[in-house]
N, C-alpha and C positions, 0 to 999 in steps of 0.2 A: 584822304589825308588825315593823319591822327592829330588831334588837337591836344596840346599840352597845357597844363595849368600855368598861369603867369606868376603864381605865388612862389617865391623863391625860398628854398630851404637854407637856413642858417646853421651851419655845423657847430657853431659856438653856443647858440642859445636854444635850438630846437631839441626836443626829445624825440624818440621814435614816434610816439603818439602824435605830437604836433606836426612833425614832418609828414607823416602819412596823411593826416587830415588835410594838409595843404594840397596833396595830390589825389584826393579821394575821387575826383571826377575824371581822372586819366584812365584810359584803357591800357596804355603801355607806359613804361618808365624808361626815360633816356639813360644812356650810360653815365651821363653826368649826375643824374639824380641818384642812380644806384651807387655811384661812388660816394656821394654825400651821405646816403643812408648807411653805407658801410662804416664810414667814419663815426657816425652817431652811435651805431650799435657797438662798435669797438670800444668807444668811450663809456657809454651808458652801462654796458653789461660786461665789460672787460674781456671781450672776445678777441681771439686771434683771427687773422685774415682767413685762415683755412676753415675756421668754424662758420664765419658769416658767409663764406663762399659756398659752403655745403648747404646752408639754409636757403641761399638764393638759387640753388639748383645744381651746383657741382656735385657729382656723384663720387668724388674722391674724398672719402671719409678721413678726417684728421686722425693721426696716430694717438694723440693725446688731446683731451678736451676737458674743460672745466664743468663738472656736473652741476654745481650750484649756480654758476652763471647762466647755463642753459636753462635750468629750472626757472630762474627769474625771467628770462627772455620769454619762455613759453607762457607764463602767467600774463605777461604784458601783451603778447600778441593774441592770446585768447580773448582778452578784453577788446582788442582792436577788431577781431573778426566778428565780435558781437555788435560793436558800435557801428562798424562800417559795412554791415551786411547788405545794405541796399545801394551801395556805391559801385562805380565801375571798377575800382581797384580791388574789390573784394576777392575775386578768384586768385589774384596774385598773392595777397597776404594769407589767404587760406592755404595756398600751396606752401608758403614759407612755414606756416604752422605745422603742416604735415611733415616737412623736411626736418624741422626742429625736433618734433616728437620722435622721428626715426633716429636722429643723432642721440637724443636723450636716452632712448632705449638701448642703443649700442653701448653706452658708457656707464649705465646705471648699475651700481653694486647690488647684488642679490638681497642684501640685508635692508635695502631701501625700497624694495618692491612692495606693492600693496598687499597681496594675498597669494598664498600658495593654494592652487586649485586641486592639484593631484600629485601623487607621489607614486611612481611606478618603478618597474624593474629597469627601464631604460632611461628614464628622465624624471626630473621634477618640473612641474608646470606651474607658472605664476601668472596671475592677472595683474596687469599694471597699466591703468589708464585705458588707452585705446588699443593696447597690445596684449597678447599672450606671449610669455617668454618660456621657451622650453629649454631647460638647462640639461644638456645631455651628459649622462654618466660616462659613457664610452663613446667618444666622438669619432664618427666616420664621415669624412668630407663627402664622399660619394652619396651616402645615404642622406646627409643633410641637404646637399644640392638637389637631390631628387624631390625631397619633401617641399622645399621652397619653390621649386619649379612647378610642381603640381598645384600648390596653393595659388600661385600667381596665374597659372593657366586657367584654373577654375574661376578665379576672380575676373580675369579678362573675358571668359566665356559668358559670365553672368552680368557683365558690364558693371561690376562693383567698383565704386569710387573710393573704397577704403584704402589705406596705405598698403604698399607692397610688403610681402614677407621678405626677410633677408637673413643672412648669417652674420654673426659677429662672435669672434672667439669660438667658444664651444656651445654657443646658444643659437637657437632658431627663434626669430621674432616674427609673429604673425598677427594680423588684425584680430581684435577681440570681438566675439559674437555673443550676444545675449540671447538666452533661450532656455528651454527645458529639454531634458532627455526624452526622446520619443519612445513609444511602445514598439512592440515587434512589428505590427502592421505598418506603422508610420516609418519604421526603419526600412522595411521592404520597399515602400514607396520612395524613400530617399535613394535607395540603391537603383531603382528604376529610373529616377530622375537623373542620377549621375550617369547612368548608361546612355540615356538619351542625349546627354551633352558630350559623350565620347570618352567617358571615364569608367574604370572598373575599380572595385575595392576588395582587396584580398582578405582583410581582417574586419569584415563587416560585422557590426554589432551596434546596439543603441548608444553605447558610450562614445562612439566616434561620430555622432551626429547631434544636432540640436534642432528643436522645433522652435522657429522664431515667431515673432509677433504676427506675421502675415499668414502663418500656418505652414509655410514652406519648411521642408526638412533639409538642412544643409550640413555638409561634412565639416568637421573641425580637426580631424587628424588626417594628414595627407601623406603620412609615411609610406603606406602601402597602397595608395591610389596610383593607378597607372593608366596609360592610354593604350587602346587596342591597336592603334596603327603604328606604334614605334617600339615594339617589344625588344628588338635587338639593341636599342640604344640605352636600355635600362641598366643601371649599375649592377655588377655581378652580385654583390652582397644583397641588394634589394630584390633581385630575381629570386635568390634563395629564400629570403624572408616571405616573399609573395607566395611561393609554392608551399612552404611550410605552414604559414598561418592559414591559408585557405583550407588545406587538408585537416589541420588541427581544430577547425571549428568555424572558419569564415563562411563556409558553404551553407551553414544553417540559415543565414539571413539573405540568401540569394533567391529572388522570385523564381518559381519553377519555369517560367517562360524564358528565363535567361540562363538557366543552369548549363544547357548544352554549349552556349556561347562561352561561358566562363570555363567550362571543362576544356574546350578547344584551346583557349589561351594558356591554361595551366599546363596542358600537354606540350604546347609549343615551347614554353619556357623550360620545361623539363628536358626537352630535346636539345635546346641551346646550352643548358648547363651540363649535360652529359653526366659524367661520374660525380660531379659536384652537386648534383640535384639531391635534395633531401628525400625525394621519392625512393631513392635506392636504399634508404634506411628506415622507412616507415612501414609498419606491418600491413599485411594484405587487407585486414578488416577495415582499418582506417582509410586505406585507399579506396576500398569498395564503398564505404559510407559516403565519401566525398565525390563518388562518381568517376574516379580516375583509375579504376581497377584494371583497365586494359593496358596500363603501363607495365612493362616487364621489368622486374627488379634484377639487377646484375650483381 
């Protein structure tokens, strides 16, 4: 049986901080308590009910949200997660913080983001707090969904507790990873580790990985990462990019022990694409260098 605190929340006099402190030894919160917390948050931070519902776990993102109010809420709840770290309620408020950060990232104007990390032909990438924001120049929903799905699949495979990647507008938002760009040998090791987890990367290169504090080499660009066991379900435009980028240079960073496996999957994708495959328009020398010269161009 779950024991609830006997200290009652007063919606007229309590702040979020004082209300949470009263319930700090609870493992769970009753519907009545959540209702009172909702009223306090709505009053203290000028939230609408859809905003606070999202913070409390609803995945239905509000169409409009107040950026400045959510910024104030995040600062307040970050203090709470610091102060209440050793209490039973900590996992709950920590999850609220993660949800608030996700919502904040969804609505944040580009001009308010912390730092632009890179500027490429397909996107501008920004670092903003716990997230990396990829502002796509030419938005393709299928490609965006693929990248988010691969990021979250890798996150689940590695038991990473960082926030999920998601799409908002024409942006992809992913967890920020701190580290250094690896050298070629480290990149090869990163590709091998990816493969061992069930993933392949068509555009393998050091810039798509980071060497983190533990020494592990982790991927940071999931656009052309794919799973070997579900080639047919990959978006058509992603299949085309996988084949093209692998032949145009991705193969350079594939360990020799894995090249036959990669070649097999590239050939399979070429077969699925038929006349839409970029192999039909790439010269024989490039196909030969990439190890896929046995494909007949039509």
